[in-house]
SERO-4910 file (N, C-alpha, C, O; in steps of 0.05 Angstrom, whole numbers):
BEGIN
 pado doro    nc1    nc2    nc3   cac1   cac2   cac3    cc1    cc2    cc3    oc1    oc2    oc3
  Met    A   -489    391    229   -470    410    240   -468    419    269   -486    432    281
  Arg    A   -446    412    280   -445    418    307   -433    446    314   -413    452    302
  Tyr    A   -441    460    330   -433    485    341   -420    487    372   -431    473    389
  Asn    A   -400    501    379   -395    502    404   -411    526    421   -431    536    412
  Glu    A   -400    533    443   -412    554    460   -412    583    449   -428    601    456
  Phe    A   -389    585    426   -390    608    414   -403    610    384   -398    626    365
  Asn    A   -421    589    385   -432    591    357   -413    582    331   -421    586    308
  Gln    A   -392    573    337   -370    565    316   -374    537    308   -375    519    325
  Pro    A   -376    533    283   -379    500    274   -352    482    283   -329    490    279
  Val    A   -356    462    292   -335    441    300   -340    416    295   -363    408    292
  Gly    A   -320    399    292   -318    370    283   -334    355    307   -338    365    329
  Asp    A   -342    329    300   -357    312    317   -340    304    340   -317    299    335
  Val    A   -351    302    366   -334    292    387   -328    261    386   -345    244    385
  Leu    A   -302    258    387   -297    228    389   -296    211    415   -273    206    422
  Ser    A   -316    203    430   -318    192    455   -295    171    462   -291    152    447
  Asp    A   -281    175    484   -263    155    494   -242    146    470   -235    124    462
  Tyr    A   -236    173    460   -217    167    433   -186    167    449   -179    182    468
  Gln    A   -170    144    435   -144    140    448   -124    140    422   -133    140    399
  Ala    A    -99    139    429    -78    136    405    -75    108    398    -81     90    414
  Gly    A    -65    105    374    -61     75    360    -37     65    367    -20     78    380
  Glu    A    -34     39    360     -8     26    366      5     29    339     -7     37    320
  Lys    A     31     21    339     48     22    317     46     -6    303     41    -26    317
  Pro    A     50     -8    280     49    -38    265     69    -50    274     91    -40    278
  Glu    A     62    -81    279     83   -100    290     78   -126    278     88   -147    287
  Ala    A     62   -125    259     54   -152    248     75   -166    240     95   -151    235
  Thr    A     79   -193    234     98   -206    222     93   -225    196    109   -233    179
  Leu    A     63   -229    200     53   -243    173     22   -233    174      9   -229    194
  Leu    A     17   -230    149    -11   -224    140    -19   -248    120     -2   -253    103
  Gln    A    -38   -260    121    -41   -286    104    -67   -281     88    -88   -272     97
  Gly    A    -62   -288     63    -86   -287     46    -87   -313     32    -75   -333     41
  Arg    A   -101   -314     11   -109   -339     -4    -86   -345    -26    -78   -368    -32
  Phe    A    -75   -322    -37    -56   -326    -62    -31   -318    -53    -11   -325    -66
  Cys    A    -29   -302    -29     -3   -291    -21     -2   -286      7    -22   -289     22
  Arg    A     21   -279     16     21   -269     47     41   -246     50     60   -245     35
  Leu    A     38   -230     67     55   -212     75     74   -217    100     65   -218    123
  Glu    A     99   -219     94    117   -225    114    132   -200    120    138   -184    102
  Lys    A    136   -197    146    153   -175    156    183   -180    140    195   -201    139
  Leu    A    192   -157    127    216   -163    111    235   -168    124    238   -155    145
  Ser    A    252   -187    117    280   -201    124    296   -198    105    291   -207     83
  Ala    A    318   -185    110    340   -187     90    351   -211     80    353   -217     56
  Ala    A    358   -227    100    368   -254     97    344   -276     82    350   -293     65
  Lys    A    324   -272     90    304   -292     80    294   -284     52    292   -301     34
  His    A    288   -259     46    277   -247     19    297   -239      1    292   -238    -23
  Gly    A    320   -233     11    345   -217     -5    350   -234    -35    353   -223    -57
  Gly    A    349   -257    -31    351   -273    -58    335   -271    -76    342   -268    -99
  Asp    A    307   -274    -70    283   -268    -88    277   -244    -93    263   -241   -113
  Leu    A    286   -221    -79    280   -195    -84    298   -184   -104    289   -165   -117
  Tyr    A    325   -193   -110    345   -183   -124    331   -178   -156    334   -157   -169
  Glu    A    319   -199   -164    306   -198   -188    287   -172   -190    286   -159   -211
  Val    A    272   -166   -170    256   -143   -166    273   -114   -167    272    -96   -184
  Tyr    A    285   -114   -148    298    -90   -139    325    -83   -164    339    -63   -164
  Ala    A    326   -105   -184    344    -99   -205    331    -93   -229    343    -90   -251
  Gly    A    307    -91   -225    288    -92   -251    295    -68   -270    312    -52   -263
  Pro    A    283    -66   -290    283    -47   -316    281    -21   -303    265    -17   -285
  Leu    A    301      0   -314    301     27   -306    273     39   -310    267     56   -293
  Gln    A    258     34   -325    232     48   -335    213     39   -309    190     50   -309
  Asn    A    219     21   -289    201     16   -266    209     33   -248    192     32   -229
  Trp    A    228     50   -244    234     63   -224    233     99   -233    245    116   -220
  Thr    A    221    102   -251    214    126   -258    200    146   -235    207    170   -232
  Tyr    A    184    137   -224    168    150   -204    175    143   -174    160    148   -155
  Leu    A    198    130   -171    208    124   -141    231    139   -136    245    142   -157
  Ser    A    239    149   -116    262    162   -107    290    142   -114    311    152   -121
  Leu    A    288    120   -112    308     98   -116    306     95   -144    287    101   -160
  Asn    A    337     80   -151    342     69   -170    346     41   -170    351     31   -148
  Pro    A    344     23   -194    350     -7   -188    376     -8   -175    391     11   -175
  Val    A    383    -32   -163    410    -39   -150    430    -46   -167    424    -55   -189
  Ala    A    449    -44   -163    472    -52   -178    484    -81   -178    496    -94   -195
  Asp    A    478    -88   -154    490   -114   -146    480   -128   -121    462   -115   -110
  Gln    A    486   -149   -110    467   -162    -86    481   -149    -58    472   -151    -36
  Ala    A    508   -136    -68    516   -126    -40    499   -103    -35    489    -99    -13
  Glu    A    495    -84    -57    480    -59    -53    449    -66    -43    437    -52    -27
  Leu    A    439    -91    -53    412    -96    -46    409   -107    -12    390   -101      3
  Ala    A    430   -121     -8    433   -131     22    433   -106     39    419   -104     59
  Gln    A    450    -86     31    452    -61     49    425    -48     52    414    -41     73
  Met    A    415    -45     29    385    -33     28    361    -47     45    344    -34     58
  Leu    A    363    -76     43    343    -88     52    348    -86     85    328    -82    100
  Gly    A    374    -89     94    382    -87    121    370    -61    137    360    -61    160
  Arg    A    373    -43    122    362    -18    127    333    -19    131    324    -13    152
  Asn    A    319    -26    111    292    -29    112    282    -52    134    262    -46    147
  Glu    A    292    -73    139    288    -92    156    287    -78    188    270    -83    205
  Ala    A    307    -60    188    308    -48    217    289    -21    220    288     -9    242
  Ser    A    276    -13    197    260     10    204    236      4    212    225    -17    204
  Val    A    227     24    229    195     22    241    179     39    227    155     36    229
  Asp    A    191     60    207    173     76    193    191     87    172    207    105    178
  Pro    A    188     78    149    170     55    139    170     31    151    190     25    164
  Tyr    A    150     14    151    147    -13    163    144    -31    139    123    -29    125
  Tyr    A    164    -48    133    165    -65    104    157    -88    109    162   -100    130
  Phe    A    142    -98     85    132   -125     80    145   -138     56    150   -126     35
  Ala    A    150   -163     58    154   -173     31    131   -189     21    123   -207     35
  Ile    A    119   -183     -5     97   -202    -17    106   -224    -28    120   -225    -48
  Val    A     97   -247    -12    106   -279    -18     82   -291    -37     58   -290    -32
  Asp    A     92   -299    -55     68   -317    -75     70   -343    -62     91   -355    -58
  His    A     41   -352    -55     38   -378    -42     47   -401    -62     61   -419    -52
  Glu    A     43   -401    -82     46   -420   -103     79   -425   -105     90   -446    -99
  Ser    A     90   -407   -111    123   -411   -112    140   -409    -87    162   -418    -85
  Gly    A    126   -395    -69    140   -392    -44    160   -372    -42    175   -370    -23
  Arg    A    161   -353    -67    181   -335    -70    169   -306    -63    145   -300    -67
  Ala    A    188   -290    -53    182   -259    -51    183   -248    -77    202   -251    -91
  Val    A    161   -235    -85    152   -222   -117    149   -195   -114    141   -184   -134
  Gly    A    153   -180    -91    153   -150    -88    154   -144    -59    156   -161    -41
  Ser    A    152   -118    -55    150   -108    -27    129    -83    -27    120    -72    -47
  Val    A    125    -78      1    105    -52      6    109    -46     35    117    -63     52
  Ala    A    104    -22     40    111    -13     67     83      2     79     64      9     65
  Leu    A     84      6    102     65     27    123     81     47    122    104     41    128
  Gln    A     78     75    117     98     92    121     81    123    136     57    125    138
  Arg    A     99    141    143     83    165    152     62    156    173     39    163    172
  Ile    A     73    139    196     54    129    212     48    147    237     65    153    254
  Asp    A     24    154    235     15    174    258     -6    165    278    -31    168    274
  Thr    A      5    153    300     -5    137    317    -28    156    334    -51    148    338
  Ala    A    -19    180    343    -38    206    356    -61    204    338    -82    202    350
  Asn    A    -63    204    308    -85    210    297    -97    186    283   -116    188    268
  Arg    A    -84    160    288    -92    137    274    -90    137    243   -110    129    231
  Thr    A    -73    143    232    -72    150    204    -43    140    195    -24    146    208
  Ala    A    -42    124    170    -21    115    159    -21    116    129    -42    121    118
  Glu    A      2    112    114      4    115     85     16     88     75     35     77     86
  Val    A      3     80     54     18     60     36     38     68     19     34     87      3
  Gly    A     63     54     20     83     66      1    104     47     -5    101     24      2
  Trp    A    129     57    -19    147     37    -29    136     13    -40    146     -9    -34
  Val    A    117     14    -56    101     -3    -72    122    -13    -95    125      0   -116
  Val    A    136    -38    -90    156    -46   -116    149    -77   -124    153    -97   -110
  Tyr    A    140    -77   -145    126   -103   -153    147   -114   -174    162    -99   -187
  Ser    A    148   -143   -178    163   -151   -203    141   -150   -226    116   -148   -221
  Asp    A    153   -151   -255    140   -146   -277    113   -169   -275     89   -165   -280
  Arg    A    125   -194   -264    106   -216   -269     82   -214   -242     62   -228   -243
  Leu    A     88   -196   -221     66   -195   -202     44   -174   -214     20   -176   -209
  Lys    A     53   -155   -230     30   -135   -236      8   -148   -251     10   -168   -265
  Arg    A    -15   -131   -246    -44   -141   -259    -53   -170   -255    -66   -183   -271
  Thr    A    -44   -179   -226    -51   -206   -219    -68   -205   -193    -75   -184   -183
  Arg    A    -74   -226   -187    -93   -232   -165    -77   -224   -139    -86   -210   -121
  Ile    A    -52   -235   -141    -32   -226   -114    -31   -199   -114    -38   -191    -92
  Ala    A    -26   -183   -128    -22   -154   -128    -41   -145   -112    -36   -136    -90
  Thr    A    -68   -148   -122    -93   -133   -111    -95   -146    -83    -98   -131    -63
  Glu    A    -94   -173    -79    -94   -185    -53    -75   -174    -31    -81   -174     -7
  Ala    A    -52   -166    -41    -30   -157    -19    -40   -129    -11    -36   -119     11
  Gln    A    -53   -114    -33    -67    -83    -21    -87    -92     -2    -88    -80     20
  Phe    A   -106   -113     -6   -126   -116     10   -117   -125     36   -129   -116     56
  Leu    A    -98   -141     39    -88   -151     66    -76   -127     83    -78   -124    108
  Leu    A    -65   -110     65    -48    -83     85    -73    -69     94    -74    -64    118
  Ala    A    -91    -62     78   -116    -44     83   -133    -55    107   -143    -42    125
  Glu    A   -133    -83    103   -147    -98    125   -133    -94    151   -148    -90    170
  Tyr    A   -108    -95    154    -90    -95    175    -94    -69    186    -96    -67    211
  Val    A    -94    -47    168    -97    -21    177   -120    -16    195   -117     -6    218
  Phe    A   -145    -23    181   -168    -18    190   -182    -37    213   -199    -28    229
  Glu    A   -175    -61    212   -186    -82    227   -167    -89    253   -177    -95    275
  Thr    A   -141    -87    248   -125    -95    271   -116    -68    284   -122    -62    307
  Leu    A   -103    -52    268    -91    -27    281   -116     -7    288   -113     13    303
  Arg    A   -137    -13    278   -159      8    281   -156     36    274   -166     55    287
  Tyr    A   -142     38    250   -136     68    246   -162     79    229   -179     64    220
  Arg    A   -161    108    226   -182    122    222   -177    128    190   -196    127    174
  Arg    A   -154    133    181   -149    143    157   -125    126    142   -103    121    153
  Tyr    A   -131    120    119   -107    107    103   -100    122     78   -118    124     62
  Glu    A    -77    132     72    -68    147     48    -54    131     30    -43    109     34
  Trp    A    -56    147      5    -41    137    -18    -33    162    -33    -50    177    -42
  Lys    A     -4    166    -36      4    187    -53     23    178    -71     38    159    -67
  Cys    A     22    195    -92     38    193   -116     46    216   -136     30    235   -140
  Asp    A     68    214   -147     72    237   -165     52    244   -182     44    225   -196
  Ala    A     38    267   -186     15    274   -201     17    260   -231     -2    251   -243
  Leu    A     41    260   -240     44    252   -267     42    222   -270     40    211   -292
  Asn    A     41    209   -248     43    178   -247     16    167   -257      2    159   -238
  Glu    A      5    164   -279    -19    160   -286    -24    129   -270    -41    129   -253
  Pro    A    -10    105   -277    -15     80   -266    -20     82   -240    -40     71   -231
  Ser    A     -2     95   -222     -9     96   -193    -34    112   -184    -45    108   -162
  Arg    A    -44    131   -202    -67    145   -196    -91    127   -201   -110    127   -186
  Lys    A    -88    113   -223   -112     97   -229   -114     73   -213   -136     62   -209
  Ala    A    -90     63   -201    -90     42   -179    -99     48   -157   -110     29   -144
  Ala    A    -97     73   -146   -112     83   -125   -140     81   -125   -152     70   -107
  Leu    A   -154     94   -151   -181     97   -150   -194     70   -155   -218     66   -150
  Arg    A   -177     49   -166   -188     21   -173   -189      9   -143   -209     -5   -138
  Leu    A   -172     13   -125   -170      1   -101   -190     13    -77   -195      3    -54
  Gly    A   -201     35    -88   -222     51    -67   -214     70    -52   -228     76    -33
  Phe    A   -191     83    -56   -185    108    -51   -198    134    -61   -208    131    -83
  Gln    A   -200    158    -51   -213    178    -63   -190    198    -70   -171    198    -55
  Tyr    A   -191    212    -89   -177    234    -94   -184    259    -80   -206    270    -81
  Glu    A   -164    267    -66   -169    287    -51   -157    322    -60   -165    344    -52
  Gly    A   -135    314    -77   -123    344    -84    -95    337    -91    -87    314    -85
  Thr    A    -79    354   -102    -54    360   -114    -37    381    -97    -42    405    -98
  Phe    A    -19    371    -83     -3    389    -70     22    395    -92     40    379    -98
  Arg    A     19    420   -100     39    432   -119     67    436   -111     70    447    -89
  Gln    A     88    429   -125    115    434   -115    122    421    -90    138    432    -75
  Ala    A    111    398    -83    112    386    -58    138    372    -53    143    366    -29
  Met    A    154    366    -71    181    345    -71    200    357    -92    191    370   -111
  Val    A    222    352    -87    244    350   -106    258    321   -104    268    311    -83
  Tyr    A    258    309   -128    269    280   -127    280    275   -158    268    282   -178
  Lys    A    304    262   -159    321    255   -178    321    279   -200    316    277   -224
  Gly    A    328    303   -183    333    326   -193    308    340   -207    312    356   -226
  Arg    A    284    335   -200    261    343   -217    235    350   -194    233    340   -171
  Asn    A    217    368   -204    200    373   -187    179    351   -188    174    338   -208
  Arg    A    166    348   -167    140    329   -160    119    343   -144    120    352   -122
  Asp    A     97    342   -163     70    351   -149     57    328   -139     55    309   -154
  Thr    A     49    328   -117     42    300   -106      5    300   -104     -9    318    -96
  Ala    A     -1    276   -113    -31    272   -114    -38    259    -92    -25    238    -88
  Trp    A    -57    266    -73    -61    251    -48    -94    238    -53   -115    248    -61
  Phe    A    -87    213    -44   -116    198    -39   -121    187    -13   -101    183      1
  Ser    A   -143    182     -5   -147    172     25   -170    151     22   -185    149      2
  Met    A   -171    138     40   -191    116     49   -196    118     80   -177    117     96
  Leu    A   -226    122     87   -231    126    112   -240     96    126   -244     75    113
  Asp    A   -243     98    155   -251     71    167   -284     66    163   -294     43    163
  Ser    A   -299     91    160   -326     83    151   -331     77    124   -355     70    120
  Glu    A   -315     78    103   -315     71     80   -301     43     76   -303     33     53
  Trp    A   -289     30     94   -279      5     89   -294    -17     91   -285    -37     81
  Pro    A   -321    -17    104   -336    -43    103   -344    -51     74   -342    -74     66
  Gln    A   -354    -28     57   -365    -27     30   -338    -35     15   -343    -52     -2
  Ile    A   -314    -28     16   -293    -27      0   -282    -60      5   -274    -75    -13
  Arg    A   -283    -64     31   -273    -93     37   -290   -111     20   -279   -128      7
  Gln    A   -318   -108     17   -338   -126      4   -332   -127    -26   -337   -147    -39
  Arg    A   -322   -105    -36   -316   -105    -64   -289   -118    -68   -285   -127    -91
  Phe    A   -272   -120    -54   -243   -136    -52   -254   -167    -51   -248   -182    -70
  Val    A   -268   -174    -32   -276   -200    -25   -291   -211    -56   -284   -232    -67
  Cys    A   -310   -196    -65   -323   -206    -86   -302   -211   -113   -301   -230   -129
  Trp    A   -288   -191   -113   -270   -189   -138   -247   -214   -135   -240   -226   -155
  Leu    A   -240   -221   -113   -221   -244   -111   -233   -269   -112   -221   -290   -117
  Asp    A   -260   -268   -105   -272   -296   -109   -272   -315   -132   -284   -306   -152
  Asp    A   -264   -339   -135   -263   -350   -159   -280   -350   -178   -273   -353   -201
  Ala    A   -305   -347   -171   -332   -340   -190   -327   -316   -210   -338   -313   -232
  Asn    A   -308   -299   -196   -302   -275   -212   -282   -282   -237   -277   -266   -255
  Phe    A   -272   -306   -235   -249   -314   -257   -261   -335   -275   -275   -353   -266
  Asp    A   -254   -332   -300   -263   -357   -317   -242   -380   -313   -223   -379   -297
  Glu    A   -248   -399   -330   -226   -423   -333   -199   -412   -341   -179   -425   -336
  Asn    A   -195   -386   -354   -172   -382   -362   -158   -357   -342   -137   -344   -345
  Gly    A   -174   -357   -323   -161   -335   -301   -165   -307   -306   -153   -289   -294
  Arg    A   -184   -304   -328   -196   -273   -337   -219   -265   -315   -238   -279   -308
  Gln    A   -212   -237   -306   -231   -227   -290   -260   -225   -304   -261   -221   -328
  Arg    A   -283   -229   -286   -311   -226   -306   -318   -200   -301   -329   -186   -317
  Ala    A   -311   -192   -276   -318   -160   -271   -295   -147   -255   -285   -157   -235
  Ala    A   -285   -120   -269   -264   -107   -255   -274    -94   -229   -297    -88   -223
  Leu    A   -250    -91   -211   -257    -84   -185   -270    -58   -184   -282    -51   -164
  Gly    A   -268    -44   -204   -280    -15   -199   -308    -16   -212   -323      4   -213
  Glu    A   -315    -41   -221   -343    -42   -232   -361    -56   -210   -386    -58   -213
  Ile    A   -347    -66   -191   -362    -77   -169   -377    -65   -147   -362    -59   -128
  Arg    A   -400    -59   -144   -415    -48   -125   -427    -59   -100   -441    -45    -85
***
């Protein structure tokens, strides 16, 4: 514990601390997928299947599925121009198609923090190596390129799949903000999770081990779950 001249406890001094930079990446390359800066023209055709998905996929998002291609084009045009959130399309290497999207949001360069959000996956993307690798690529960019100190995940406290995903990926639960939002005419308590730069090297190694071919049998089934790897 550090104390100042008034014998008050204070945080650690950050020598030569500087504000961070805003995300500007256009491509994050992985083995199974890549994250491309969202383009309405390039990714719109593929993402229609994703953004027009079943209504139950949108329960915990403030959006609803799009009605038609025109509505999607308008939405993706806004998202493409946005700097916060900063959107990526998730592109499957094998098919070359966009199979989902994700964004960095609440980007705080002064404090070097950002939140992952607007995670929209097609049904065929869920529970795949691509889904996990996409999250790995984004976290790697946050910590190793942007050199941010803190990475956040937030969700409706009632969204059990999202809470489990956060813990599986290495985020730590910090608490629940009660009555934090109103969306779709209902209350939302928001569960907060975070990952720190000091924790990233160990979390990174877990991702690498899980994604390795040796962790999957001839039928593509995982030998060890990501949460089991230490």
